[in-house]
Every structure is written in structure tokens, then in C-alpha cells.
C-alpha positions in Angstrom: -76.3 122.5 -56.5 -74.5 119.3 -57.5 -73.7 116.5 -55.1 -70.1 115.4 -54.9 -69.6 112.1 -56.5 -66.5 111.3 -54.4 -68.4 111.5 -51.1 -67.4 108.5 -49.0 -70.3 106.3 -47.7 -71.0 106.5 -44.0 -69.1 104.3 -41.7 -70.9 101.4 -40.0 -71.3 100.9 -36.2 -71.2 97.6 -34.4 -74.9 98.0 -33.8 -75.5 98.3 -37.5 -73.3 95.2 -38.2 -75.4 93.2 -35.7 -78.8 94.5 -37.0 -78.2 94.4 -40.8 -75.3 92.0 -41.2 -75.8 88.4 -42.3 -75.7 85.3 -40.2 -71.9 85.1 -40.5 -71.5 88.7 -39.1 -73.8 87.9 -36.2 -72.0 84.7 -35.4 -68.7 86.5 -35.4 -69.8 88.2 -32.2 -69.7 84.8 -30.5 -67.4 82.7 -32.7 -64.4 84.6 -33.8 -63.4 84.4 -37.4 -66.7 83.2 -38.9 -67.1 86.3 -41.0 -63.6 85.9 -42.3 -64.3 82.3 -43.2 -67.5 83.4 -45.0 -65.4 85.7 -47.1 -62.9 82.9 -47.8 -60.1 84.5 -45.7 -59.2 81.0 -44.5 -56.0 81.8 -42.6 -57.3 84.6 -40.5 -60.6 82.9 -39.9 -59.1 79.6 -38.8 -56.5 81.4 -36.7 -59.2 83.4 -34.8 -61.4 80.4 -34.3 -58.6 78.1 -33.2 -57.5 80.7 -30.6 -61.0 81.1 -29.2 -61.4 77.3 -28.9 -58.1 77.0 -27.3 -58.9 79.8 -24.9 -62.2 78.2 -23.9 -60.6 74.8 -23.3 -57.8 76.5 -21.2 -60.4 78.6 -19.3 -62.5 75.5 -18.5 -59.7 73.2 -17.3 -57.1 75.7 -15.9 -58.1 79.3 -16.2 -61.1 79.3 -13.8 -59.0 77.4 -11.2 -56.1 79.8 -11.5 -58.4 82.8 -11.1 -60.2 81.4 -8.1 -56.9 80.5 -6.4 -55.6 84.0 -7.1 -58.2 85.5 -4.8 -56.9 83.5 -1.8 -53.4 82.5 -2.9 -54.1 79.0 -1.5 -56.2 77.7 1.4 -53.4 76.1 3.5 -50.9 78.6 4.7 -48.9 76.5 7.1 -47.9 72.9 7.4 -50.6 70.9 9.2 -50.6 67.5 10.7 -54.2 66.0 10.8 -55.5 62.6 11.8 -57.2 60.7 9.0 -60.0 58.7 10.7 -60.6 56.5 7.7 -57.0 55.3 7.5 -56.2 55.7 11.2 -53.0 57.6 10.6 -51.7 61.1 10.8 -51.3 62.9 7.5 -49.0 65.9 6.9 -50.5 68.6 4.7 -47.9 71.0 3.2 -48.9 74.6 2.6 -50.1 75.6 -0.8 -47.4 77.1 -3.0 -48.6 80.7 -3.1 -45.6 81.7 -5.4 -46.8 79.4 -8.2 -50.5 80.3 -7.6 -49.7 84.0 -7.9 -47.6 83.5 -11.0 -50.2 81.5 -12.8 -53.0 83.8 -11.6 -51.2 86.8 -13.1 -50.6 84.9 -16.3 -54.3 84.0 -16.4 -55.3 87.7 -16.1 -52.8 88.6 -18.8 -54.1 85.9 -21.2 -57.7 87.2 -20.6 -56.6 90.7 -21.4 -54.9 89.4 -24.6 -58.0 87.5 -25.5 -60.1 90.6 -25.1 -57.8 92.5 -27.4 -58.0 89.7 -30.0 -61.8 89.8 -29.7 -61.8 93.5 -30.4 -59.7 93.0 -33.5 -62.1 90.2 -34.6 -65.0 92.7 -34.3 -63.1 95.3 -36.3 -62.3 92.8 -39.0 -66.0 91.8 -39.1 -67.1 95.4 -39.4 -64.6 96.0 -42.2 -65.9 93.0 -44.1 -69.5 94.2 -43.6 -68.7 97.6 -45.0 -66.8 96.2 -48.0 -69.8 93.9 -48.8 -72.3 96.6 -48.2 -70.6 99.2 -50.5 -69.5 96.7 -53.1 -65.8 97.2 -52.4 -63.0 94.7 -53.0 -62.6 92.0 -50.3 -59.1 90.7 -49.9 -58.7 87.1 -50.8 -56.8 84.6 -48.7 -53.7 84.8 -50.9 -53.9 88.6 -50.9 -53.9 88.7 -47.2 -50.9 86.3 -47.0 -49.0 88.4 -49.4 -49.8 91.6 -47.5 -48.2 90.1 -44.3 -44.9 90.2 -46.2 -45.4 93.4 -48.0 -47.7 96.3 -46.8 -48.1 94.7 -43.3 -44.6 93.4 -42.9 -44.1 95.5 -39.8 -46.9 93.7 -38.1 -45.4 90.3 -39.0 -42.0 91.3 -37.8 -43.3 92.8 -34.5 -45.2 89.6 -33.5 -42.3 87.8 -31.9 -40.8 90.9 -30.1 -44.3 91.7 -28.6 -44.7 88.1 -27.4 -41.2 88.3 -25.9 -42.0 91.6 -24.2 -45.3 90.2 -22.7 -43.5 87.0 -21.5 -40.3 88.5 -20.2 -41.2 92.1 -19.2 -44.9 92.6 -18.7 -45.5 89.3 -16.8 -42.6 89.6 -14.4 -43.4 93.3 -13.8 -47.1 92.5 -12.9 -45.9 89.6 -10.8 -43.6 91.9 -8.9 -46.3 94.6 -8.4 -48.7 91.9 -7.1 -46.1 90.7 -4.6 -46.1 94.2 -3.0 -49.6 93.6 -1.8 -48.8 90.3 0.1 -47.0 89.3 3.2 -44.4 87.4 1.2 -41.2 87.3 3.3 -38.9 84.8 5.1 -41.6 83.8 7.6 -44.2 83.3 4.8 -41.9 81.9 2.0 -44.3 79.3 0.7 -47.8 80.2 1.8 -48.7 83.8 2.0 -51.8 86.0 1.7 -53.0 89.3 0.4 -52.4 92.1 2.9 -53.3 95.2 0.8 -51.1 98.2 1.4 -49.5 96.9 4.6 -46.1 96.4 3.0 -46.2 100.0 1.7 -47.0 101.1 5.3 -44.0 99.2 6.6 -41.7 100.9 4.2 -43.1 104.4 4.5 -44.1 104.6 8.1 -43.2 101.3 9.7 -40.0 99.6 10.8 -38.4 100.2 7.4 -39.0 103.9 7.3 -35.9 104.6 9.3 -33.9 103.0 6.5 -36.0 104.1 3.5 -35.8 107.8 3.9 -32.1 108.1 4.7 -31.3 105.7 1.8 -33.6 107.7 -0.5 -31.9 111.0 0.5 -28.4 109.5 -0.2 -29.7 108.1 -3.5 -30.9 111.5 -4.7 -27.6 113.2 -3.5 -25.6 110.5 -5.3 -27.6 110.9 -8.5 -27.2 114.7 -8.6 -23.5 114.6 -7.7 -22.7 111.7 -10.1 -24.6 113.4 -13.0 -23.3 116.9 -12.4 -19.6 115.9 -11.9 -19.4 113.7 -15.0 -21.2 116.3 -17.1 -19.1 119.3 -16.0 -15.7 117.6 -16.1 -16.6 115.8 -19.4 -17.4 119.1 -21.0 -14.2 120.6 -19.5 -12.1 117.7 -20.8 -13.7 117.9 -24.3 -13.0 121.6 -24.5 -9.4 121.1 -23.3 -8.7 118.5 -26.0 -10.4 120.6 -28.7 -8.4 123.7 -27.8 -6.0 125.1 -30.3 -2.4 124.0 -29.9 -3.3 120.5 -28.5 -1.7 117.9 -30.7 -2.7 114.2 -31.1 -6.3 114.9 -30.2 -7.4 111.4 -31.4 -4.8 109.8 -29.1 -6.0 111.7 -26.1 -9.6 110.8 -26.8 -8.7 107.1 -27.2 -6.9 107.0 -23.9 -10.0 108.2 -22.1 -12.4 106.0 -24.1 -10.4 102.9 -23.1 -11.7 103.4 -19.5 -15.2 103.3 -20.8 -14.5 100.4 -23.2 -13.3 98.1 -20.4 -16.3 96.3 -18.8 -17.4 97.9 -15.6 -17.3 94.8 -13.4 -13.6 94.5 -14.3 -12.8 98.2 -13.7 -14.7 98.4 -10.5 -13.3 95.2 -9.0 -9.8 96.4 -9.8 -10.5 99.8 -8.3 -11.9 98.1 -5.2 -8.5 96.3 -4.8 -6.6 99.5 -5.5 -8.5 101.4 -2.8 -8.3 98.5 -0.2 -6.8 99.2 3.2 -3.7 97.2 2.1 -4.0 98.2 -1.5 -1.5 100.0 -3.8 -2.9 103.5 -3.1 -2.4 103.4 0.6 1.1 101.8 0.1 2.1 104.6 -2.3 0.8 107.3 0.1 2.6 105.7 3.0 5.9 105.4 1.1 5.7 109.1 0.1 5.1 110.1 3.7 1.8 111.8 2.9 -0.1 109.8 5.5 0.8 108.1 8.8 -1.8 105.4 8.7 -3.7 103.7 5.9 -6.9 105.3 4.9 -10.0 103.1 4.9 -11.7 104.3 1.7 -14.4 101.7 1.2 -14.1 99.1 3.9 -16.4 98.0 6.6 -14.9 100.4 9.1 -14.6 103.3 6.7 -16.1 106.7 7.4 -19.5 107.1 5.7 -18.5 110.5 4.3 -15.2 109.2 3.0 -16.9 106.1 1.4 -19.5 108.3 -0.3 -17.0 110.7 -1.6 -14.9 107.8 -2.9 -17.8 106.3 -4.9 -18.6 109.7 -6.5 -14.9 110.1 -7.5 -14.7 106.6 -8.9 -17.9 107.2 -10.8 -16.4 110.3 -12.3 -13.5 108.2 -13.6 -16.0 105.9 -15.4 -18.6 108.4 -16.5 -16.5 111.4 -17.7 -15.4 109.7 -21.0 -19.1 109.4 -22.1 -19.8 113.1 -21.5 -16.5 113.9 -23.2 -17.5 112.1 -26.4 -20.9 113.7 -26.5 -19.5 117.2 -25.8 -16.8 116.8 -28.4 -19.4 116.1 -31.1 -21.3 119.2 -30.0 -18.3 121.4 -29.8 -17.1 120.4 -33.2 -20.4 121.5 -34.7 -20.8 124.8 -32.9 -21.4 127.9 -35.2 -18.0 129.5 -35.3 -19.3 132.7 -36.7 -21.1 133.4 -33.4 -17.9 132.7 -31.4 -15.8 134.9 -33.7 -18.3 137.7 -33.5 -18.3 137.5 -29.7 -14.5 137.7 -29.7 -14.5 140.7 -32.0 -16.9 142.4 -29.6 -14.4 141.9 -26.8 -15.7 138.8 -25.1 -13.1 136.7 -23.3 -13.0 132.9 -23.2 -15.1 132.6 -20.0 -17.8 134.9 -21.5 -17.9 132.9 -24.7 -18.2 129.7 -22.8 -20.9 131.0 -20.5 -23.0 132.7 -23.2 -22.5 130.6 -26.3 -20.7 127.3 -25.8 -22.3 126.0 -22.6 -26.0 126.9 -23.4 -25.8 125.1 -26.7 -24.1 122.0 -25.1 -26.8 122.0 -22.4 -29.6 122.4 -25.0 -28.4 119.3 -26.9 -27.4 117.2 -23.8 -30.5 118.0 -21.6 -32.4 114.8 -22.5 -29.2 112.8 -22.1 -28.6 114.3 -18.7 -32.1 113.3 -17.6 -31.3 109.8 -18.8 -28.0 109.8 -16.9 -29.7 111.0 -13.7 -32.3 108.1 -13.9 -29.5 105.7 -14.7 -27.5 106.9 -11.6 -30.6 106.4 -9.4 -30.5 102.7 -10.5 -26.7 102.5 -10.7 -26.3 99.1 -9.2 -22.8 98.3 -10.5 -20.8 101.1 -9.0 -22.1 100.6 -5.4 -22.4 96.8 -5.4 -19.0 96.1 -7.0 -17.0 98.8 -5.3 -18.3 99.0 -1.8 -21.0 96.4 -1.5 -23.0 99.0 0.5 -20.3 99.3 3.2 -19.8 100.6 5.8 -22.8 98.9 7.3 -25.1 101.0 9.5 -26.6 99.4 12.6 -29.6 101.8 12.4 -30.5 100.5 9.0 -32.4 97.2 8.1 -30.3 95.4 5.6 -28.5 98.4 4.2 -25.2 100.3 4.5 -24.2 103.9 4.3 -23.4 103.7 0.6 -26.4 101.6 -0.4 -28.8 103.0 -3.0 -32.5 102.1 -3.1 -31.7 99.6 -5.9 -28.9 97.9 -3.9 -31.0 97.9 -0.8 -33.7 96.2 -2.8 -31.2 93.5 -3.7 -30.2 93.0 -0.1 -33.8 92.6 1.0 -34.2 89.8 -1.6 -30.9 88.0 -1.2 -29.8 89.1 2.2 -30.6 87.7 5.6 -33.9 89.6 6.0 -35.6 88.2 2.8 -38.5 90.6 2.8 -39.7 90.0 -0.7 -42.9 92.2 -0.4 -40.8 95.1 0.8 -38.4 94.8 -2.1 -41.4 94.8 -4.5 -42.6 98.0 -2.8 -39.2 99.5 -3.3 -39.3 98.5 -7.0 -42.6 100.3 -7.4 -41.4 103.4 -5.6 -38.2 103.6 -7.6 -40.2 103.4 -10.8 -42.6 106.1 -9.6 -39.6 108.3 -8.7 -37.9 107.8 -12.0 -41.0 108.3 -14.1 -42.2 111.4 -12.3 -38.8 113.1 -12.5 -38.3 112.1 -16.1 -41.7 113.6 -17.2 -41.2 116.7 -15.0 -37.7 117.4 -16.2 -38.0 116.5 -19.9 -41.2 118.6 -20.4 -39.2 121.6 -19.2 -36.2 121.2 -21.4 -35.8 123.6 -24.4 -35.3 120.5 -26.6 -38.9 119.4 -25.8 -40.4 122.8 -26.2 -38.8 123.4 -29.5 -39.3 119.9 -30.8 
């Protein structure tokens, strides 16, 4: 029996690096980058060491204080007037700014997590250098590492700035919003507030806001289903109509409908709100034609909830149908014509061809898009806010109207008269959970996922 000469040497563990490595390897467990400096990888070594020194300085002068204040969100919760015996005067103590304390506390936690990640990468680099020295392999020089950042590892270099941006403008605000849901941050506690655990969740799900949350949740789901189904069905129907034989100037017809989508939504919706107003053009036209005796209040404060909800669904069809039409057109133009011709030869009529061939293939391709549209409609802030503003208002609701969705109600809780910031944070979390659960549940059951 002959041993294979190409057998790779065994990989090292961190315990082996600590036990058998040199002084530089051991020091790298405490001082990041020492092993890289030992192997003359100056840029990486200095960068690691500088980051660690900066982190230790920040932790000593700011980090520890930020973390300690995060546990209490400040000692003084209300404005206090106390008598200073030494000076013989009354002193007003303002409450601690819990908003700033929470923000810097979350930032401190995020920086610590990032530092842990960098420390792990430092250990991996130390282990790689130990293995290379142990097995006599080539160790990249300083210049080779710099060149690799713009060659083989260019993707890492280019992703650095976007990742920092995501951490600063997405991850940090998201963690801050989630943390806010576990406090009593509202109009009464706008400066100094405290941790309250799941009390805000209880207020939304079983407390005084439950009578608003569940009806608004029900309407949000009805709206999302109707808005998605209507735009999909009529978009497919419109695409098939334009693609039918005998229809001339197909490009012109598509362009006419795409113009609706090309115009910014805030322009279209504000114009539509004026068009549907009690004194707007639509009511005047219907009155002049004698079709109605009195103006219909489609979206006003005194409108019927049912009429207002039907109106927003119809207006959303006007905006959303062109998108479904474009996607359906591309699918219809690429359908296998041999199957359709074979079905017609076997005696299938147009409805049977649509039901058995055309529609299943359109649905197969558009299923992921429909899921995305459904989630988008759950969070469709523009249509409701710009068209109805949530009206008509409901006296049984807290800060919401009959056409408000969860996302517009969240907006009202932040910028309305109630100003219940912790409840709005809870709503944000619940909306995310609802969207994520539905997306995973629906997408994993689509044929596109199973056959992908």
C-alpha cells in the first residue's frame, strides 16, 4: 500500500494555535493583529490593532457609561425642584433624555457585536498564518494583500461601504425601534421613560388598543387580498385582450396604460382625491347626466365605510393593473404555441385553453411576484394616506379611521394627537412578523420554489 502524496495536512484548532504557536500567535488572542505584524502584513496588522485600541478607549470613556445607562434609561424621569442647602437656592433638575440614552445604548451594543466579529476574523487570520508557517506554505506579503483587495477580494472591498451604510441606516434604527416597544415611551413620557417589558404588547393585543388593532388588522388583510387579486386578474385579462389577434396598434395600447404607472403616485392619487371629492368633477358629471340626485361622498369624512373601502380598492386597480399587464404580456408572448394549437385541434375552446394552459403558466411564473405584491399591499401607505387619509374616522377606534391600514395607523400613533410611540413600535414588529410569516409560508408552497 502506498500513501497518497497529495494528502492535505490536518487543519489546526485554536487550542493548537495557543499551545504550539509562537509568542505572536499567543499575543494575537489579546492584541489583535500581532500575528499579522509578525508576518509583515503591516496594513492588516495595524488596522486590527488600531481598531482594538480605539474600541478600548471608547469603551473606557463612553461605552461603559452608555451600557450602564441603558439598563435604567436614566435616573431622573420627571422634572424635579430641589433645595440646594449649600447654595441656599432651589435648583430645577430636568429629566434624563431617555431617547438619547436608548439610542447610544443600542449603538454601544451594536459596536460590541461588531468588535466581536472583528475579533473572530482576527483569530481566523492568526490560525491561517500559523498553518501556513507550520506547513511551509507561502505567506502573503503586505503588497500581495493590498493587490488582492482590488483583484481576487475586490467584492469584499466594494461591499465595505454598503455594509456600513446598512448597519448605520437600517440595522441601528430597526434595533432602536424594537427596543422602544419595550418601554412606556408616549406623550406622557416623551423625555424620561423606562423599561416596561411586554406591557405595550399587552396594550395592543388585549388592552385599550385591541378594539382598534383587530378590526384594522382584518381590514388590512381584506384590502391586501382584494388589491392583489383584482390587479392580477384584470391585468392578465387586459394583457390577453391586447395580445388577441385582430387588435391593431398593440404598442400604443400598452403605452396608454403604462402612462398611468409612469406618473408618480403622489400626483395621481392627489388628483384622484380631487376627482372623487364631494364637489369634484365625478359628482358633477353624474349630477348633470341625471344619474344621481345628490352628490356621493366617496372618500370624505362623512362617507360610508363600505363605499370608501370599495373606492380605494377600485383606485388601486387603476394604479396596479398596468404592472400586472406588463408582466403578463411578457409571459403570454413566450407561451408554447404548440400546446395551445394542439389543444385547439383536440376541440378545446378559448376558455378551456385559458383555464388549462395559459392561466397555470402565468400563475407559475407570477406566484413569487404575487406574494411580493401582497406584502407590498399590506404596507401600502401611499394609496390610503394620499387618497382618504384614513377617513371616514371611527369613534370606536383610537387614532384610526375605517380605511386605515396597520401601517397608516402606525403613522397616526406617531404623528397624531395620541403620540403613543411604544405602541407604534409594537405595530411595526407585528407588521414585520405578519409579512415574514406569510412570505415564508406562501413562497415555500409555490411551484416555482419546489421546482427551483
